[in-house]
C-alpha positions as a Python dict, from the first residue, in 0.01 Angstrom:
ca = {
    (1, 'M'): (0, 0, 0),
    (2, 'N'): (-24, -228, -299),
    (3, 'N'): (-220, -153, -615),
    (4, 'S'): (-502, -393, -537),
    (5, 'E'): (-565, -236, -195),
    (6, 'M'): (-546, 115, -336),
    (7, 'L'): (-805, 39, -608),
    (8, 'S'): (-1032, -121, -350),
    (9, 'L'): (-1022, 195, -135),
    (10, 'L'): (-1083, 419, -436),
    (11, 'L'): (-1390, 219, -541),
    (12, 'K'): (-1519, 228, -184),
    (13, 'I'): (-1486, 607, -176),
    (14, 'K'): (-1636, 652, -524),
    (15, 'Q'): (-1939, 449, -422),
    (16, 'E'): (-2023, 705, -151),
    (17, 'A'): (-1972, 1010, -376),
    (18, 'K'): (-2284, 1217, -438),
    (19, 'N'): (-2149, 1369, -755),
    (20, 'I'): (-1841, 1365, -976),
    (21, 'E'): (-1696, 1680, -1131),
    (22, 'Y'): (-1401, 1719, -1364),
    (23, 'D'): (-1117, 1965, -1336),
    (24, 'D'): (-882, 1835, -1604),
    (25, 'P'): (-671, 1635, -1539),
    (26, 'Y'): (-831, 1584, -1197),
    (27, 'Q'): (-1156, 1427, -1093),
    (28, 'V'): (-1343, 1589, -807),
    (29, 'W'): (-1562, 1365, -598),
    (30, 'V'): (-1829, 1548, -398),
    (31, 'F'): (-1954, 1426, -57),
    (32, 'D'): (-2184, 1549, 211),
    (33, 'D'): (-2097, 1524, 580),
    (34, 'S'): (-2268, 1193, 637),
    (35, 'S'): (-2121, 1017, 334),
    (36, 'Y'): (-1776, 1160, 395),
    (37, 'A'): (-1778, 1030, 751),
    (38, 'L'): (-1801, 677, 608),
    (39, 'I'): (-1489, 710, 395),
    (40, 'E'): (-1282, 967, 582),
    (41, 'E'): (-1039, 708, 710),
    (42, 'S'): (-990, 568, 360),
    (43, 'V'): (-926, 918, 223),
    (44, 'T'): (-664, 970, 492),
    (45, 'R'): (-487, 650, 390),
    (46, 'L'): (-497, 738, 20),
    (47, 'K'): (-334, 1075, 87),
    (48, 'E'): (-17, 875, 143),
    (49, 'V'): (-15, 774, -225),
    (50, 'D'): (182, 1046, -404),
    (51, 'D'): (59, 949, -754),
    (52, 'L'): (-301, 1030, -658),
    (53, 'K'): (-227, 1393, -568),
    (54, 'L'): (-529, 1362, -338),
    (55, 'E'): (-662, 1678, -170),
    (56, 'S'): (-983, 1734, 25),
    (57, 'V'): (-1156, 2069, 72),
    (58, 'K'): (-1454, 2129, 301),
    (59, 'K'): (-1696, 2413, 240),
    (60, 'D'): (-2015, 2437, 441),
    (61, 'N'): (-2152, 2083, 447),
    (62, 'I'): (-1983, 1980, 121),
    (63, 'I'): (-1647, 1805, 101),
    (64, 'K'): (-1469, 1786, -234),
    (65, 'V'): (-1192, 1535, -288),
    (66, 'S'): (-974, 1591, -597),
    (67, 'L'): (-770, 1300, -735),
    (68, 'L'): (-536, 1233, -1027),
    (69, 'L'): (-658, 904, -1168),
    (70, 'T'): (-426, 774, -1441),
    (71, 'S'): (-303, 452, -1596),
    (72, 'D'): (-7, 463, -1357),
    (73, 'I'): (-239, 328, -1090),
    (74, 'N'): (-431, 105, -1338),
    (75, 'W'): (-731, 338, -1348),
    (76, 'F'): (-867, 398, -1698),
    (77, 'A'): (-1133, 630, -1837),
    (78, 'N'): (-1238, 383, -2109),
    (79, 'I'): (-1151, 54, -2277),
    (80, 'N'): (-939, 221, -2545),
    (81, 'D'): (-709, 374, -2284),
    (82, 'Y'): (-681, 42, -2108),
    (83, 'F'): (-616, -145, -2433),
    (84, 'K'): (-340, 95, -2530),
    (85, 'A'): (-174, 43, -2192),
    (86, 'L'): (-208, -333, -2246),
    (87, 'R'): (-33, -306, -2584),
    (88, 'V'): (251, -117, -2420),
    (89, 'R'): (289, -401, -2170),
    (90, 'V'): (295, -654, -2455),
    (91, 'K'): (564, -454, -2634),
    (92, 'N'): (769, -453, -2314),
    (93, 'N'): (709, -826, -2257),
    (94, 'K'): (514, -771, -1936),
    (95, 'E'): (228, -978, -1799),
    (96, 'A'): (-134, -868, -1791),
    (97, 'M'): (-240, -625, -1518),
    (98, 'G'): (-341, -800, -1201),
    (99, 'N'): (-603, -546, -1090),
    (100, 'F'): (-740, -251, -1284),
    (101, 'Y'): (-1051, -41, -1314),
    (102, 'I'): (-1227, 96, -1619),
    (103, 'E'): (-1486, 366, -1561),
    (104, 'N'): (-1850, 297, -1643),
    (105, 'L'): (-1798, -79, -1652),
    (106, 'S'): (-1946, -327, -1411),
    (107, 'P'): (-1728, -577, -1221),
    (108, 'V'): (-1855, -854, -1450),
    (109, 'E'): (-1754, -659, -1759),
    (110, 'I'): (-1411, -583, -1611),
    (111, 'E'): (-1364, -952, -1530),
    (112, 'K'): (-1440, -1039, -1893),
    (113, 'I'): (-1192, -774, -2012),
    (114, 'S'): (-931, -927, -1781),
    (115, 'N'): (-980, -1275, -1931),
    (116, 'C'): (-976, -1139, -2285),
    (117, 'S'): (-656, -950, -2203),
    (118, 'K'): (-485, -1273, -2104),
    (119, 'A'): (-604, -1429, -2431),
    (120, 'Y'): (-471, -1129, -2625),
    (121, 'I'): (-130, -1160, -2459),
    (122, 'Q'): (-123, -1533, -2541),
    (123, 'W'): (-199, -1461, -2905),
    (124, 'C'): (73, -1197, -2919),
    (125, 'E'): (316, -1447, -2769),
    (126, 'I'): (220, -1709, -3028),
    (127, 'L'): (242, -1465, -3319),
    (128, 'S'): (579, -1335, -3205),
    (129, 'K'): (710, -1693, -3185),
    (130, 'I'): (602, -1793, -3535),
    (131, 'S'): (683, -1464, -3711),
    (132, 'D'): (1029, -1351, -3817),
    (133, 'H'): (1002, -1001, -3678),
    (134, 'V'): (761, -771, -3492),
    (135, 'E'): (733, -397, -3539),
    (136, 'Y'): (529, -162, -3318),
    (137, 'D'): (369, 170, -3404),
    (138, 'N'): (544, 437, -3198),
    (139, 'S'): (221, 614, -3102),
    (140, 'T'): (-49, 347, -3086),
    (141, 'F'): (175, 46, -3012),
    (142, 'W'): (-24, -175, -3247),
    (143, 'P'): (201, -466, -3357),
    (144, 'N'): (285, -559, -3714),
    (145, 'Y'): (402, -919, -3760),
    (146, 'I'): (641, -986, -4047),
    (147, 'F'): (672, -1329, -4207),
    (148, 'V'): (943, -1416, -4458),
    (149, 'M'): (831, -1728, -4643),
    (150, 'E'): (1001, -1942, -4904),
    (151, 'G'): (776, -2149, -5124),
    (152, 'G'): (726, -2324, -5452),
    (153, 'K'): (977, -2493, -5678),
    (154, 'S'): (1127, -2154, -5763),
    (155, 'K'): (1216, -2104, -5393),
    (156, 'K'): (1084, -1748, -5422),
    (157, 'I'): (1107, -1540, -5105),
    (158, 'T'): (786, -1358, -5012),
    (159, 'T'): (746, -1112, -4724),
    (160, 'Y'): (408, -1084, -4553),
    (161, 'N'): (313, -793, -4326),
    (162, 'L'): (25, -887, -4100),
    (163, 'P'): (-91, -586, -3894),
    (164, 'L'): (-288, -640, -3577),
    (165, 'K'): (-502, -330, -3556),
    (166, 'N'): (-868, -280, -3478),
    (167, 'I'): (-1031, 47, -3376),
    (168, 'D'): (-1356, -125, -3278),
    (169, 'D'): (-1431, -53, -2911),
    (170, 'H'): (-1564, -407, -2869),
    (171, 'F'): (-1263, -582, -3021),
    (172, 'L'): (-1088, -664, -2694),
    (173, 'N'): (-1410, -804, -2548),
    (174, 'S'): (-1418, -1060, -2831),
    (175, 'V'): (-1059, -1185, -2824),
    (176, 'D'): (-1074, -1558, -2776),
    (177, 'V'): (-830, -1846, -2750),
    (178, 'S'): (-1079, -2132, -2758),
    (179, 'P'): (-1070, -2384, -2918),
    (180, 'C'): (-695, -2345, -2960),
    (181, 'D'): (-491, -2541, -2711),
    (182, 'V'): (-234, -2271, -2647),
    (183, 'S'): (-6, -2511, -2457),
    (184, 'T'): (7, -2727, -2771),
    (185, 'L'): (141, -2428, -2962),
    (186, 'T'): (375, -2284, -2699),
    (187, 'N'): (516, -2587, -2513),
    (188, 'V'): (884, -2652, -2582),
    (189, 'D'): (937, -3019, -2667),
    (190, 'L'): (1066, -3241, -2948),
    (191, 'H'): (782, -3135, -3181),
    (192, 'S'): (759, -2766, -3095),
    (193, 'Y'): (956, -2665, -3406),
    (194, 'E'): (722, -2868, -3630),
    (195, 'R'): (414, -2715, -3470),
    (196, 'K'): (560, -2370, -3518),
    (197, 'L'): (618, -2434, -3890),
    (198, 'V'): (271, -2580, -3942),
    (199, 'L'): (92, -2297, -3757),
    (200, 'R'): (300, -2042, -3945),
    (201, 'S'): (214, -2190, -4286),
    (202, 'S'): (-153, -2233, -4185),
    (203, 'L'): (-178, -1867, -4084),
    (204, 'I'): (-27, -1748, -4412),
    (205, 'E'): (-254, -1985, -4605),
    (206, 'L'): (-559, -1824, -4442),
    (207, 'Y'): (-413, -1478, -4497),
    (208, 'N'): (-373, -1541, -4870),
    (209, 'D'): (-737, -1650, -4890),
    (210, 'S'): (-862, -1350, -4691),
    (211, 'N'): (-1040, -1064, -4866),
    (212, 'D'): (-964, -812, -4592),
    (213, 'K'): (-589, -819, -4527),
    (214, 'K'): (-588, -525, -4284),
    (215, 'S'): (-828, -679, -4035),
    (216, 'F'): (-719, -1039, -4094),
    (217, 'L'): (-536, -1089, -3764),
    (218, 'S'): (-814, -916, -3574),
    (219, 'S'): (-1066, -1159, -3720),
    (220, 'V'): (-842, -1451, -3624),
    (221, 'L'): (-822, -1334, -3262),
    (222, 'N'): (-1199, -1287, -3250),
    (223, 'S'): (-1272, -1622, -3414),
    (224, 'P'): (-976, -1864, -3406),
    (225, 'Q'): (-1181, -2176, -3495),
    (226, 'K'): (-1091, -2161, -3864),
    (227, 'L'): (-719, -2127, -3795),
    (228, 'W'): (-723, -2407, -3538),
    (229, 'D'): (-910, -2642, -3774),
    (230, 'L'): (-665, -2573, -4056),
    (231, 'F'): (-369, -2612, -3821),
    (232, 'S'): (-503, -2946, -3692),
    (233, 'I'): (-551, -3078, -4047),
    (234, 'N'): (-212, -2956, -4170),
    (235, 'Y'): (-33, -3086, -3862),
    (236, 'E'): (-191, -3430, -3904),
    (237, 'I'): (-85, -3431, -4269),
    (238, 'Y'): (265, -3319, -4173),
    (239, 'I'): (307, -3591, -3909),
    (240, 'N'): (169, -3861, -4139),
    (241, 'K'): (389, -3739, -4422),
    (242, 'Y'): (691, -3757, -4195),
    (243, 'S'): (593, -4109, -4088),
    (244, 'I'): (519, -4215, -4445),
    (245, 'N'): (849, -4071, -4571),
    (246, 'K'): (1030, -4260, -4298),
    (247, 'V'): (850, -4582, -4394),
    (248, 'I'): (920, -4527, -4764),
    (249, 'H'): (1287, -4470, -4688),
    (250, 'E'): (1317, -4789, -4484),
    (251, 'V'): (1116, -4998, -4731),
    (252, 'E'): (1321, -4866, -5023),
    (253, 'T'): (1641, -4952, -4833),
    (254, 'Q'): (1519, -5307, -4773),
    (255, 'K'): (1399, -5341, -5131),
    (256, 'L'): (1728, -5220, -5277),
    (257, 'D'): (1916, -5461, -5053),
    (258, 'F'): (1711, -5757, -5179),
    (259, 'L'): (1733, -5637, -5540),
    (260, 'S'): (2110, -5610, -5501),
    (261, 'K'): (2124, -5972, -5387),
    (262, 'L'): (1910, -6083, -5682),
    (263, 'N'): (2124, -5891, -5930),
    (264, 'S'): (2443, -6029, -5777),
    (265, 'L'): (2320, -6385, -5824),
    (266, 'I'): (2233, -6326, -6188),
    (267, 'Q'): (2561, -6148, -6266),
    (268, 'E'): (2761, -6418, -6090),
    (269, 'H'): (2611, -6699, -6296),
    (270, 'Q'): (2624, -6500, -6615),
    (271, 'T'): (2997, -6465, -6555),
    (272, 'K'): (3034, -6837, -6478),
    (273, 'S'): (2843, -6925, -6795),
    (274, 'L'): (3114, -6753, -6999),
    (275, 'S'): (3338, -7051, -6923),
    (276, 'I'): (3133, -7254, -7174),
    (277, 'P'): (3217, -7026, -7470),
    (278, 'A'): (3579, -7035, -7353),
    (279, 'V'): (3586, -7413, -7393),
    (280, 'L'): (3417, -7380, -7732),
    (281, 'V'): (3674, -7128, -7852),
    (282, 'S'): (3966, -7332, -7720),
    (283, 'T'): (3832, -7635, -7908),
    (284, 'A'): (3808, -7439, -8232),
    (285, 'I'): (4170, -7322, -8223),
    (286, 'I'): (4320, -7666, -8164),
    (287, 'K'): (4540, -7759, -8463),
    (288, 'G'): (4631, -8116, -8388),
    (289, 'W'): (4336, -8345, -8321),
    (290, 'S'): (4387, -8678, -8146),
    (291, 'P'): (4161, -8922, -7963),
    (292, 'S'): (4333, -8844, -7632),
    (293, 'G'): (4283, -8473, -7691),
    (294, 'L'): (3918, -8535, -7772),
    (295, 'L'): (3879, -8726, -7444),
    (296, 'L'): (4028, -8441, -7243),
    (297, 'I'): (3808, -8187, -7418),
    (298, 'F'): (3495, -8393, -7350),
    (299, 'V'): (3585, -8430, -6982),
    (300, 'A'): (3657, -8058, -6951),
    (301, 'M'): (3328, -7969, -7117),
    (302, 'L'): (3139, -8218, -6901),
    (303, 'L'): (3285, -8078, -6578),
    (304, 'T'): (3228, -7717, -6685),
    (305, 'C'): (2866, -7778, -6781),
    (306, 'A'): (2800, -7973, -6460),
    (307, 'V'): (2942, -7695, -6242),
    (308, 'V'): (2749, -7422, -6425),
    (309, 'I'): (2418, -7611, -6430),
    (310, 'I'): (2446, -7703, -6061),
    (311, 'G'): (2527, -7338, -5982),
    (312, 'I'): (2221, -7219, -6175),
    (313, 'R'): (1993, -7461, -5989),
    (314, 'N'): (2137, -7346, -5657),
    (315, 'A'): (2084, -6987, -5768),
    (316, 'K'): (1715, -7060, -5827),
    (317, 'K'): (1686, -7199, -5475),
    (318, 'A'): (1867, -6891, -5341),
    (319, 'L'): (1623, -6666, -5527),
    (320, 'S'): (1332, -6839, -5356),
    (321, 'D'): (1503, -6801, -5018),
    (322, 'I'): (1562, -6427, -5080),
    (323, 'I'): (1195, -6369, -5170),
    (324, 'E'): (1081, -6566, -4866),
    (325, 'S'): (1313, -6360, -4645),
    (326, 'S'): (1191, -6034, -4800),
    (327, 'N'): (827, -6132, -4738),
    (328, 'K'): (895, -6204, -4372),
    (329, 'T'): (1094, -5881, -4331),
    (330, 'M'): (828, -5663, -4495),
    (331, 'N'): (543, -5824, -4299),
    (332, 'L'): (728, -5770, -3972),
    (333, 'F'): (805, -5412, -4072),
    (334, 'T'): (437, -5351, -4152),
    (335, 'K'): (326, -5478, -3810),
    (336, 'E'): (583, -5264, -3628),
    (337, 'N'): (482, -4943, -3807),
    (338, 'S'): (106, -4989, -3821),
    (339, 'N'): (-114, -4779, -3596),
    (340, 'E'): (-453, -4912, -3492),
    (341, 'D'): (-572, -4557, -3419),
    (342, 'D'): (-474, -4429, -3764),
    (343, 'E'): (-634, -4639, -4036),
    (344, 'T'): (-515, -4410, -4315),
    (345, 'L'): (-151, -4438, -4210),
    (346, 'T'): (-179, -4818, -4174),
    (347, 'D'): (-337, -4854, -4520),
    (348, 'R'): (-64, -4639, -4673),
    (349, 'I'): (210, -4849, -4508),
    (350, 'N'): (45, -5169, -4633),
    (351, 'Q'): (31, -5022, -4982),
    (352, 'I'): (401, -4928, -4976),
    (353, 'T'): (519, -5270, -4855),
    (354, 'T'): (287, -5452, -5096),
    (355, 'E'): (426, -5253, -5390),
    (356, 'A'): (780, -5331, -5276),
    (357, 'L'): (704, -5705, -5246),
    (358, 'T'): (535, -5706, -5588),
    (359, 'K'): (841, -5549, -5746),
    (360, 'L'): (1070, -5801, -5575),
    (361, 'S'): (846, -6087, -5689),
    (362, 'N'): (851, -5960, -6047),
    (363, 'K'): (1226, -5927, -6029),
    (364, 'K'): (1251, -6287, -5905),
    (365, 'V'): (1041, -6408, -6202),
    (366, 'D'): (1270, -6218, -6442),
    (367, 'A'): (1575, -6369, -6271),
    (368, 'D'): (1433, -6723, -6308),
    (369, 'K'): (1371, -6659, -6677),
    (370, 'T'): (1728, -6531, -6719),
    (371, 'L'): (1870, -6846, -6554),
    (372, 'D'): (1649, -7066, -6774),
    (373, 'K'): (1776, -6884, -7081),
    (374, 'L'): (2135, -6942, -6966),
    (375, 'Q'): (2067, -7315, -6938),
    (376, 'L'): (1910, -7317, -7285),
    (377, 'L'): (2204, -7131, -7434),
    (378, 'I'): (2445, -7374, -7267),
    (379, 'F'): (2253, -7668, -7417),
    (380, 'I'): (2255, -7510, -7763),
    (381, 'G'): (2623, -7425, -7734),
    (382, 'V'): (2721, -7776, -7624),
    (383, 'S'): (2507, -7931, -7898),
    (384, 'V'): (2676, -7722, -8168),
    (385, 'W'): (3014, -7796, -8011),
    (386, 'S'): (2945, -8173, -8016),
    (387, 'V'): (2850, -8165, -8383),
    (388, 'F'): (3163, -7965, -8460),
    (389, 'V'): (3393, -8205, -8274),
    (390, 'L'): (3234, -8512, -8431),
    (391, 'Y'): (3278, -8354, -8772),
    (392, 'Q'): (3647, -8289, -8704),
    (393, 'F'): (3701, -8655, -8611),
    (394, 'K'): (3472, -8810, -8872),
    (395, 'D'): (3761, -8987, -9050),
    (396, 'N'): (3878, -9150, -8727),
    (397, 'I'): (3536, -9213, -8585),
    (398, 'T'): (3383, -9385, -8892),
    (399, 'P'): (3613, -9694, -8885),
    (400, 'V'): (3566, -9722, -8512),
    (401, 'L'): (3187, -9708, -8548),
    (402, 'E'): (3197, -9967, -8832),
    (403, 'S'): (3412, -10195, -8618),
    (404, 'I'): (3172, -10159, -8328),
    (405, 'C'): (2880, -10241, -8555),
    (406, 'E'): (3058, -10557, -8683),
    (407, 'H'): (3124, -10670, -8329),
    (408, 'I'): (2761, -10614, -8240),
    (409, 'K'): (2645, -10813, -8541),
    (410, 'S'): (2887, -11100, -8466),
    (411, 'F'): (2773, -11108, -8106),
    (412, 'A'): (2412, -11111, -8213),
    (413, 'T'): (2479, -11399, -8459),
    (414, 'Y'): (2653, -11592, -8183),
    (415, 'L'): (2360, -11551, -7952),
    (416, 'L'): (2117, -11665, -8221),
    (417, 'S'): (2326, -11977, -8297),
    (418, 'K'): (2329, -12073, -7933),
    (419, 'G'): (1959, -12020, -7910),
}
């Protein structure tokens, strides 16, 4: 005979009892002949259950049936006895009782207790998953959940002891899971670890704000709305922060790549520009000056300046190409990571990419200015160099210039005479 059938027979018999007496630890149900005739067969069947210790005694027209009704058969004198047995089952990782009976409660009340018991077990499962350790009182079997938390810049370790204890007779009737989606908290998937961390931190956050630490967990089980709301907010923040951090990392990587290209261009042409001072220095240390040497120096300077200037102009075009490429890359990245259902996340991503593009644009402007300064310095350097060279050859150049002037004058006179 299974437990459900046994309880059904017991309730059927009790319903026909005319009176109930107590002979500790036994109950004695009293029947008259007519009422006993209705349940005699059931009594016979229950005598087969050893745990009941059932005996029937008939005296005159009265039949007394003594029974041992204990928690072993899921029969409880009151809610407190039942709740203690439930806590023992939780400690031993057992499921809620399938069928049970609590004296002086209606079937509707027992059904509510059954549902609340399942909710209590779910909460205990959740708390055991997010806590670091669980301790049980050896006599009452109330659990104490221990959390070891690390927080703050100092990385200080703090231990929290959250006892789940409530001596209120109506506590179990008020245990609720709604609105918590227990499956969201207990399902094992890719984000289960994150949910565990967020719920854990949310619970401790509420605990720190609570004025009654001893009954804190009891109040959570009776009214979980506040915890669920905080968990939902913190989890949303956590997920968005993770997404934002990922976006920031990728944008920073792209930005650094483009900045590296810009810096490489500038450094390359700064290095090439040093060839101009090299020509200037080599000119200054020449001891023997000759017209052929002057010609070679001028050609060398002309070629060097042409190469450097052309390189700088190409560098400016390359800078524009890099900025154009960065704009396209960032815009594509923004579209890929935007979420139409999350306006806050989308706005934050747009802000991050816009800031990155602004910095790249400013860097491009600075690079253009640097290249313009290089061109100006080259012009100044070549101008000074030209004056220096002309001064060195002034004795040789003056007669040549005078001869050229005479030839020009003679040619002009010839043209006038012909005219």
